N, C-alpha and C positions, 0 to 999 in steps of 0.2 A: 382381450382386455389386458391392459398393461397394469402390473402390480404397482402400487404406490411405493416410492423409494424414499427411505429415510436418509438423512445426511448426518455423519458421513456414511457412505454406502456399506462399509465393512468395518466392524469393530474388533476383529480378531487380531491377535498379536503378530501373526505372520504377515509379511509384506505381500500386498496384492500383486498378481501378475500385471505388468504394465499394459498389455493389450486389453485385458479384462477391465482394468481401471479406465482406460480410454473409452471403451464401449459404454460403460456405465455413465460417464460424463456426457457422451453424445446423446444417449437416451433421455437423460434429464434435461439437456438443452433443448431437444426437439419438443418435449412435452411442454416446457415453459414457453416456447415460441409458437405453439399451436394457436391459430386465431380463435377468439372467443366464440364466434358464431358457428364454429363446427365442433366445439367441445361440449359434451354432454356428461351427465353423472356417470361415474364408472370409467371415465376417460375414453369412451367410445366416440370416435369421430364420425359425425353425420352432418352433411351439408343440408340445411333446411331451406335453401332457396332454389327456385325453379326457373327454367327458361321456358316461357309459354309462347305459343304461336297461334295464329288465327288467319281467317281469310274473309274478305269482304267482296261483294259484288254490287255493281251499280246498274240501274235500269232507268230509262226515261219515264217520268211520271205520267206523261201525256200518252205515250204509245206502248209502254211496256218493253220497248226494245233495249237490249243490253248495251251498256257503255263499255267500250274497249279499255279505256284508260281508267283504272280504278285507284289511282294514286291520290295522296293527300287526304285520306280518311284517317282520323285520329281515334284510337281506342285507349282508354285509361282505366285503371283499377283503383278504387278507393277502398282501403281496409275497413272492415266492419267489426264491431265488437272488440274482441281481444286480439285481432290480427295485428302483427307487429308493424310499426311504421319504419320507413327507411332511415338508415343511419345518416345523420347530417354531419358532414365534415366541417372543420373550422373555417375552411375557405370555400365558399360556394362559387361555382363558375359564373362568369359574366357572359351572357349571351349577346350576340351581335346581329343587328339588322342593318346591312350596309346599303348606302345610296351610291349607285354606280351606273353610269350610262342612263341616267334618269329612270332608274328602276330600283325597287327594293329587293335585296337578296339576303335571305330567301323570301319567297312570296308567302310561305307559311312557316311560322316559328311557334313551337310549343314549349312552354316553360312552366315549372311548378310555381305555386303561389309564393310570393316573397322574392322572386328572382329579379336581378338587375339586368336590364337590356340596354346595350350601348348602340347609339345610332351614329356611326362614323360617316362623314361626308367625303367620299373619294372622288367626287366630280369636280370639274373646274368651275362649277356654278354654285350659287347659293341655294340652300334648301330650307324649307320651313315645315317640319314634320308635325302632324297633329292627329288626334283621334278624339272626336266629340260625339260618338254615337253610343255603342254598347261597350261593356267591359271597362277598361281603364280609360278615363278621360284625361287628356293632357295636350299641351301646346308647347312645343320646344322653341317656337319663335324662329326668327331668321338667324342662320349661322353659316359661316364661311367655309370654303373648301379647305380640307385638311383638318377640320375640327370635328369634335363629336360631343354628344350630350347623352346622359344616362337617365333612365326612368326605372323606378321600382314598381313591378306589377304585383300589387298586393290584394287583388280581388279576382275571383274566378270569372271566366267568361271570355268571349271573343272580342278583341279590340281591332276595329277596322282602321288601318293606318293610311294616311294620305299625305301628300305634299301640297302646301297652299300655293305653290308657284307652278308646279307641273301636274296637270290633271291626269296624265297617263300613269302616274305613280300610285299604286294601290297594293296593300298587303294586309295580312291578318296575323295577329299575335294571339294565340289561344293559351290562356292561363288556366291550369288545371290544379285541383286540390289533391295532388298525388305525385309521387316520384316514379310511378310505374305506368309508363305510357309508350305507345309506338305509333308510327306513321306508315301507312300502306305504300307499297311500291306500285308500279303500273299494272302488275298482275293481281293486285289485291292482297298480297301477302303482308302480314304484320307479325313482328316478334317483339317480345318484352323480356329483357334479361333480369336475372337476380331478384325474382319476386318471392318473398317468403310465403310458405304455405298458410292457408287459412281462408276465411270467407271474404269476398269482395263484392262491391257494386260495380258492374261494368257500365261504362258510359261511352257514347259514340258522338263524334262531331264530323260534319262535312260541310264545306262552304256552300255548295249548291244543293242544300236540303233544308226543309222547313224545320223550325224548332219543335213543332208538335210531332213530326215523324221521327225525329231523333230521340225525343223523350220516350216514345213507344218502344225503342230498342233497348232501353235500360233493363238490366236484370241482375239478380244475385247469383254469383257462382262460387264454388268451393274448390280451391286448389289443394290437392292432396299428394300428388305424386309426380315424378319426372315425366317429361314428354306430354304434359297436359295440353290439350288443345282448347282454345277459346271457342265459344259458340259461333257458328257462321252468321254473318251479318249481311243483309241485303237492304240497300238504300234506294229510295225513289229520288231521282235527280230533278230538281226544279232550278233552272239557271238563275243565279243571282249576279247581276251586272254591277260590279263595284266601280267601273270606270265612269258611269254617268252619275256624278255627284256634284254638289255645290262646294265652294271653298269654305273655309272656316267661318266666314261671315254670312254664309247662306246666299252667296251671289254666284253668278256664272264666272268662269275663269276668263282671264285675259286671252283673247285669240292669239296673241303673239307668244304665248307660253310654249307653243309647239315648234318655234323657230330654233335653228341650231345654236344661235348665239345667246339664247335666253337662259 
């Protein structure tokens, strides 16, 4: 524990040794610069955030056979009770869902509630992005190559995103009520950094799973120490085909939409 230092550091009549004086100034400066989130009473430095990890597995709901690619599973932690919320900086990041080669990139985008998502059109064709199903409902209308439009995602849920011109374009924006979330890799591994200790509600989302099965996976967890592992999650896969959908008017797409010039 560092003793608290008064200023000036020495009040004796003798001149302080220059080296000692420099050392005292350095200690005072380091104490003042110490981040607030690791300062505790008595000036003991303790980091109260954790890096947590977990693992998910997928299996076919019809046969029980394992699914090799366990990517794109989302886990997020919602603080409960007195658990601290994430610090919000003055400038929140703007997320991007790019239109390129008649696809959305990324296919899955996870954002906290209140985030701004930009939709740049990097193709030489017009696009018309919309979402009229679950989550955030919006219609960006027709916009030209090289331009972009922004949307604020202000409600939790999965927004299924399409283009009103090109039926092969489909993506998902998952809006979560937390800043602590992670997306699994192909091996099913998930990590979430800088999570404060405390109780949380664990939520799970996967595109090819039923809402009821995902709700059954929710549970309360308590994070108390470093190296904490999240509970293992196993998800029954039921294929959801986003590509077979109507346009924003509820009609079939123009057959010419798949041509290279369109």
